N, C-alpha and C positions, 0 to 999 in steps of 0.2 A: 722282472720283479726281484727286489732284494730278498735274500734268503731270510727265513724266520730266525728269531733270536736264538743264540746258542744257550746251552744249559750247563752250568756248574763245572766247566772245564778247568777252572782255576783251583778247585778244591781237590786236595789229596784225600783228606778224611772228611766225612760228613759230620763235623763237629769241631769244637775248639780244642784241637789236639796238635801239639807240636811234634816235629820229627824226633826230638830228643826224648820227649815223654813216651811216644809210641815205641821207640827203641827199648826203653827201660821196661815197659810192659811186656813186650815180646820176649825179652831176655828172661824175665821172671817166670812167665808162663812156660817158655820152652824148657826151662830148667826142671820142670816137673815131668818132662818126657811124655806128653800126652800121645795117645794113639788115635783119639777121636776128638774133634772140635766141632761144636755146634754154635752157629752165629744167628741170634734172633734179631730180626729186623736188620738184616745185614747190609742193605743198600748195595753199593758196589764192592763191599767186603774187603776193603784194604787191610784192616787189622787181621782178618782171617787169612788172607793170602800171605801176609808177612809171617804169620805164625807157622803156616804150613811150610814155607820156604826155610824156616829155621829148624823145623823138626821133620826130616825127610821121611820118617816112618808114619807120620800122622795123616789121617784123612779128615776131610771137613764137609760140613753141610751148612749152607746158608739159606735162610728162609726170609722172604720178603714178599710184599704184595705189589711192589713197583717193578713192572716188567722191564722198563727202560733202564733202571739201575742194575737189574740182574743181567741184562744184556752187556752192560759195561763190565760187570764182574766177570762174566764168561770170557769176554775179549781179553781182559787183563790176565786171567788164569791161563788162557791159551798162550799169550805172549811170554809168560814166565815159566812155561813148561809145567804147569800145575793142574792142567785140565783133567788129567786122569786120577787126581786125588781129591777132587772137590765136586760136589753136587749142589746146584742151586735150584731151589724149589719156590715157585710162585704160588703162594697160598698164605692164609692167615696162620699165625703161630698160636692162636688160642687153642688150648688143649692138645698141642702138637703131639704127634705120634713119634717124632724123632727124639733121640735121647733114650736113656741117660748117656752123657758124654763125659770125657775126662776134663775138658775145658768147655765152658759155656760163655760166650760173649753176648752181652746185651748192652749196647752203647747207645744211649738216648732212645731206647725202644721199649721201655717197660710197659707202655700202653698196648703193645702187641700181645702181652701175656695176660692182661686182666682188663675187664670192662669196668671195674670199680673206679671211683674218682675220689681221691687220687689213686693211681694204679699201683703205687709203690709196694704196699704191704702184700697185696695179692700176687704181684709179680715176683717178689722175693720168695714167697712160698712155692710158686711154680718153678723158679730157678733151682730151689733145693731139690725138687723132684727130678729135674733134668740133668743134674750133675752127680757123678759117681762119688762115693766116699774116697777121700784122698785126692780129689780133683780140685779145680779152681773155677770160680765164677769171676769174670771181669764185668762189673756193672758200671755204666756211665749214667748218672741220674741227676736231674736237676734238684737244686735246693735253694732256699732263700739265704742270701748272704746277710740280710737283715729284713725285718718285716716291711713289706711294701706299703706305701701310702695308698689311699684311695685314688689320688690323682695318677700315681704311677700305674696302678692296676687298670685304670680306665684307658691308658694308652697302650697297653700290651695286647696280646691276642684277644679275639672276641670272647667275652664272658670270663675273662681272667679273674680269679678269686685268690684270696690269701691262702685258702685251703688247698690250692692246686699243688703246693709243694710243702715240704717240711724244712726245718733247719738241719744243719749237718749233724748235730748231736742226735736228733731224733731219727734221722736216716740211718745212722749207725746202730742205734738201739733197735730199729725195725729189722735190720739185717741179723742182729744177734737173736732176736725173737723168732726169726724164721729158720734158725738152725745153722747159722754161720758164725765164724770168728773172722774179724777183719785183719788180714795179713798186711795190707798196705792201703793207706788212705792218702789221696792226693786230689787237688782241685785245679781246674783250669785257671790260668792267670789272665790278667788283662790283655797281654799281648796275644795270647792264643785266641781270646774272644775277638779281638780286633782283626786279626788275620782271617779268622773264619767268617765273620760277618762281612768283611770287605770282599773276600773271595766269593762269598755266596752271591753278592750283587754284581761283581765286577764285569762279568761277561755281558750282562744285560745293560749295564750303565754305558759301556763303550759302544755297544750296538745301538742303543737309543740315541746317543750323541751323534752318531753317523747316519741315522735313519729316522729323523724326526717326523717325516711325512708318511712313513710306512703305515699300512692299514692296521698293524698291531701296535703302533707306537703309543697311542693313547692308553690302551689297556696295560701295556708294559710300564708306562710312566706311573700310572696309578698304583700298580702293584709294587714297584720299586719305592715310591714315596711312602706308601703305607708301611712297608716292612722297615724302612729306615726309621720312621717315627716310632714303631714298636720297639726296635732295638734301643733307641734313645731312652725309652721308658723303662726297659729292664736292664740296661747297662749299669753294672755295679750293684744290682739288686739280685738278679738271678745268677746263681753259680752252677757249675757242673762238677760233681764229684766223680772221681774214678776210684772205685772200691775193688780191690782184689780180695775175694772172699774165699775162705776155706770151709767146706761143709763139716759140721760136727758129725762124727761117725754115727751111723744109725744102728 
């Protein structure tokens, strides 16, 4: 029997993030000399591990509900000699007992901090609780590049609504209302999105091409085709902002 489909091995980051942008983020955060780093919805925690490597005195905690991703994070930490400085916790981040920390990362995971829809405002308030005065929050958050049409929404994720995201200006206003000042504002570019979406599918696409009669082929084909259609619906409409936020002193 042919092996089951591989999963996400082409992805370095679980989001539309280039190496050059990641390097800049790590440099800015490392310059604050954090002693503690908290990563909400960390996945396999690539940004967290890079920040710990850049700040030898820092210790980190990553929280996620996906055990497979956390296992990958632990393997990577061990391979890079960071295992003694990072803890990975498999649990929900709602009301987390971890923190406050000097740096809090929340990249594409605001839904882990709030059950509200959209989760952005509640997540920002929770992030303010989790970061120390003088620290930094790095938030990766979706926003609408332009208002989506009804046809575009119907092709996105199930139940997609115009209210699922804000525009960039409103997102920044919400950060200020939650007790932050935006130190750095940047958004993922088209090439970052294309590299992410292609890498997200690539393992399975290659596997499916070579295993069209595998018992899992039909299910895999349906999932790949559905996701590609969704991407084509939000391509150029959904953006991702990376906000480096400074908490206003309490």
